N, C-alpha and C positions, 0 to 999 in steps of 0.2 A: 789515901786512908780517910775513909766517910767520917766529916765533924759531926754532918748533922744531917735527919734524913728532911728529905719534905715535911716544911710544917703545917702545910696545908694542901688543900687539891682544889684546883678548878676547873669545872665545866663549861664552858661556853659553846656556842654557834664554832667557834674556831679552834679551840682548844680541848685537851682534856688532858692533865695531867698526872691522870693514873700510873700511862707507860713510863715514867722517871722510878718508882717504886723498884723495878722489877731490870731497868739497864743498868749495865755490867760498863763502866767508865774505865779509861785506861790513865795510867799517870802521862801527863802533857796532853791529855782531849783539850781541844780550846774549845769551848761552848761561846755565842756569842749573842747576849739576851739583850733584848732591845723595846720600847713599845714601838708600835707601827711605824712608819715613817721617818724614823728618826735617823736614816742610813745603814740602814741594815743591809740591804745588797751590796753598799759601796766597802763598808766593812769586810762582808764575806769576801768581793773581790782579792780587795789589796788578803787577807791573810791567804785567799786560795794561793794566788801568786808567788808571796814569802813561803808558804808551805811546798810548792813545785818548783821553785825560785825560774818561772817562766811567765810572761806576760800573757801566755796564749789563754781565751776565755777557754771553760771548762763548764759541764752542765752543774749547778749548783744544785738542783731538785737528788739527785744523784747523791755529788759531792760533798753536799755543805745540808742534809736534809731537815728540814724543819720536825725533829720529830713529834713534840708534842701537839702539831696540827690533826684535829679532832677526823678531820676529812680526807687523813692518806690512811694509808694501810701501817699504820701503826709496827705491827706486830713481825711485819716482813720486816718493813726497815730498820728494824734492830738489829732481826737477823742478819740483813747484810753486811749492816755493822759490825756487827761481830766476828764475821767476816774478813774482812776490810785490815788489809797491814798496816802498820804505824800508828801515825797520829791522826786521829777521827776530827774533822772539824765538823761541828754542829750548829742549828738556832733556836731559839727558843724566843717567844714573847710572853714570857712569863716571869713573876718576881722571883728574886732568889726564896722569896719562904717559900714556894713552891716548885723549888727544885731541892735534890741533893749536893748536898756543899762538900767538897773533898779539898784538902790541902795541899794533891797533889796534879787536879785538874784548874785549867787555864781559866775566868771566867770576863769575858770582853763587855762591859756594859757602853751602848753607845744611848746619846743625849742630843735632844736638840729644842729650841723654842718652843715651847707646849703650844703657842700659834699659829707657827708655822708648821709643826707635827699635824695639825685639825686639818689647816688648808690642804696640806698632801695628803691625809687620809678623807678626806671631802671626793678629791679626785678620784682614788682609788675605789672610796666603795659605791659612786657613783658608774661607774664601768665596769659591774662586775657583771658577767653576761649570764640571761636568763637560765643554764644551764647548771653553772656555780650559785648564783642562789638560790634554787631549788637543793643542790646537796645542802647546804647550807637551811635550810628548810628542813632536812630528813635530819639533818644532825641535831637541831632544838628539838625536832618532834618525837625522836628514837629517845627524846633523855628525858624522865619524870620532872629530874631539877629543874629542865628550862618548859618541856611541854607548849611549847610554840614555835612558828615562822619565824625564820630569822628577818629582822626589821628593815625593810627596805630607808636606804637613804634619804631623808631629802634633796629633789633640784637644787634648792636654795643656798648657798653658801652660808650665811648669816644663819638663817636656821637650823642649820646641820652642825654649826657652833655650837649654840646653844643648847640645841639637845647634845650635842659633846657634854657641855655643860653640865647636864642634867637636870634644865631648863623645865619646869613641872609640865609647864605648857608647851612643851614641843616633845611629851613622850609618845612613841613608847622607846626605849634604851636600845643600846645593844652593848655587845660588850668591851668595846675599846672606846671607852668615854675617859674624861679627864681624872676620876679618882683610879681606874686601874692604872691610867698612862703616872700617874703621882706613885702609887703605891709601888711598881714596879722600881721606879728612878731612886724611892728612899730606900728600899730594900736594897740595894745596890752602893746605897748612899754610906748608910748603916755600917757595911764592911769594905768601904773603899781602902782602910788600911793595909787589909791582908795582902802579902807579896803578890798573891795570885789572883788576884781582881785590878782591872785596867778600867779607869772610867776613860772615854775620848767621845769627845763632842761632834757634831753637825761643824759649826760656824770653826774650829779650829782644822776639820778638812779641811775646808772649802779656802782657811788665810791660808795654813802651810801644810798643804798635802804631802810634800816630801818630809818634811820634817815629822809629820804624824803618822806616817808608811813606817820610818826607819823606829819612832817610837813602839810603835805597833811590835815590830821586829825583835827590837831588843826584849820587849815584855817575853816575845813567845824561845827566845832563845835561838834567834835566826840568824845570821852573817849573808847581808847580801853585799857583794862585789860590784864596785860598775864595771860597766855601763850598763848591769841587768837593773841595777833600783832605777834608771833612768828609763828604763823601757819599762819597768813596773810602774814608775811615776806618772808618764803618759798615758798608760793604759788604763789606768785607775781616776782619770779626770775626764767628767760628764761626758762629754761629743763623745769617748773612745767608749765609755761605757754603752752612748743610745747607739753608735753603732755595732757592739759586739753583744747587745741584750738578747738578741732570738739565741743565739751561740749558748748564751750563759742561761738565759730562763728558759728554753724549752720549751713545753706545751702550756704556757704563761698561758696562749690567746683559747686556752677552754675555761678559764677565769677571770679574763680580760679583756673587754672588746678594746682592738686594738694590738694585744698583744704587749710584747714587752715594748714596744715606744710608748702604749699607754704607761704602764707600770712604773716607769724610767721616765716621768715627765717632766719637769725644769727645771729641778735641781736650783731653784733658789727659795728666797726665805722675804718675808714680808708680805705677803699675799693679800695678806689679812687686814692688811691699811687698806681702808678705802668700802672695806666689808665691813667691818667691825665699829659698833657705835662707841659713841662715851660710857653710855649704858652697859653695852656688852665686853667692854673691856674693865670696866669696873666691879663690873659683877665676877670677871675673870683672878682679878687681881684679889678681891674678897676670898673667893675656895684656894688661891695660891697662899694666903697668907695667914688664913686658917688650918692648911694641910701639912704647910713643910717648911721648916726652918729656912731662915733666910740665908743662910751661906748656900742652899738647896736649891733654893729659888734663884739667886744668883748666878749658880751654877748651869741652871738648864736654861737663864735666859741669856747667857753671854759666853760661857765656855772657859775654858782655863786659859786660854792665850789673854785674853781681854780681861783676865782676874789676875796678869801678870805673875801668871805661872804657877802659883802657889802650889807648894809638894803636897799639903793636904788635899786638896783637890782633887791632882793628878790621880794619885796612887797607883797602887801595881808596882811591878818589879818580880820576875823569875826567874833569876839567873840558876837557884838550887834546884829549881824543878826542870829547868831545861838540863841543865849537868846532867841531872838523874834519868833525865829520857834519852840523852844521847843522838837525840834526831834534826839537831839543827846540821 
């Protein structure tokens, strides 16, 4: 049942959330909602393997589409999803306030230390192909609310980070800055006590991959026997993800120089150390302190396991939805 319609519409070079006003969810559908470069593809891979009970790589673009991506044929994708049998898995980089909130849809939010996400996004944005940048240009120029080309990412990582912080000296801004990052994470944090909302953290996936996969499976109401679970855990490791990247990400080479190998870059944290100055970090801390409560800030920078498994932080649990769905 629909609890709340989208409270806002987001129109950027990458995103147009108006499609959610028309899309028909089914009970048990899974929506993976993240800021960019926080573990989106990682979580999609896990969910795909759990749903199919198979470690074989499957194409994300077709099976787990980014429905509100502006540069995608949204209406065609929505129509294909309406014909797809069973439970669908989708992704979005939009806050929950721009999405429909249902009580029988599963929402998985993934978080990461904002500084780590920014460094990863720098690699991401500086490897767009000229073709994809032109696509983003047309997205902006074709929308009167944007009316300008996509701002290119600076090659220097520190300059990129300061622009990501919306430092006026580093304008123009793109549409994935710290403000959007924190808005998205706060929107899910505020709803974390709902049984159909699960918070997952990049650090926890790195620290206890098997445990987090089991946690996601339990949330989705999916039981996975051994040794199949062992196969899934192995396939979700970073080296396996890199190996299978081309099969999962398909035509990603159209958008990224180096294709899947660039998209699945290093999978490491703290690359900002040695790049950002004390002044940069102080400015970052000031933005965090002014924008989000301290418990959310702690969650973003550390994750659930580092905060001793606080149940209030973990969120989620969907036994009743899974039972109703009957698809596990």
